[in-house]
C-alpha positions in Angstrom: 107.4 98.8 95.0 103.8 99.7 94.7 102.2 102.4 96.8 98.9 104.3 96.4 98.4 108.0 96.2 94.7 109.0 96.5 93.9 105.4 95.5 96.0 105.7 92.3 98.7 103.0 92.0 102.2 104.4 91.8 105.4 102.4 91.3 108.5 103.7 93.0 111.9 102.2 93.9 112.2 100.8 97.4 113.7 103.4 99.8 112.0 106.4 98.1 110.1 108.8 100.2 106.6 110.3 100.1 107.8 113.2 97.9 108.9 110.7 95.2 105.5 109.1 95.2 103.8 112.5 94.9 106.0 113.4 92.0 105.2 110.1 90.3 101.5 110.6 90.8 101.7 114.1 89.3 100.7 115.9 92.5 104.0 117.5 93.5 104.4 120.2 90.9 104.2 123.9 90.3 100.8 125.5 91.0 99.6 122.9 93.5 99.5 123.5 97.2 99.3 120.5 99.5 96.9 121.2 102.3 97.3 117.9 104.1 98.8 114.4 103.7 97.5 111.4 105.7 98.1 107.7 105.8 95.3 105.1 105.7 94.7 105.5 109.5 94.3 109.3 109.2 97.7 110.2 110.7 99.4 113.2 109.3 102.6 112.3 107.4 105.5 114.4 106.2 106.9 114.9 102.8 110.1 113.1 103.8 108.3 110.2 105.3 109.4 106.6 104.4 107.1 104.3 102.5 106.6 100.5 102.5 105.0 98.2 99.9 101.3 98.8 99.7 101.2 102.1 101.7 98.3 104.5 101.1 98.7 108.2 101.0 95.7 110.5 100.9 96.5 114.1 99.8 94.3 117.1 99.9 95.4 119.7 97.4 94.5 123.2 96.3 95.4 124.8 92.9 97.1 128.2 93.2 
């Protein structure tokens, strides 16, 4: 299944959550603080949120 994290195409297995997409995109790792996560409509989403084919996640990060 293909989803997009900050417009970067990421392939994950169906049923995986937002956290899995962030790991695959290299965003969820030590030294990075997630300030906000939103969907393509600007709604805040959680780290355990479900994803569907073609979903877009926009993440604002800060390096710590």
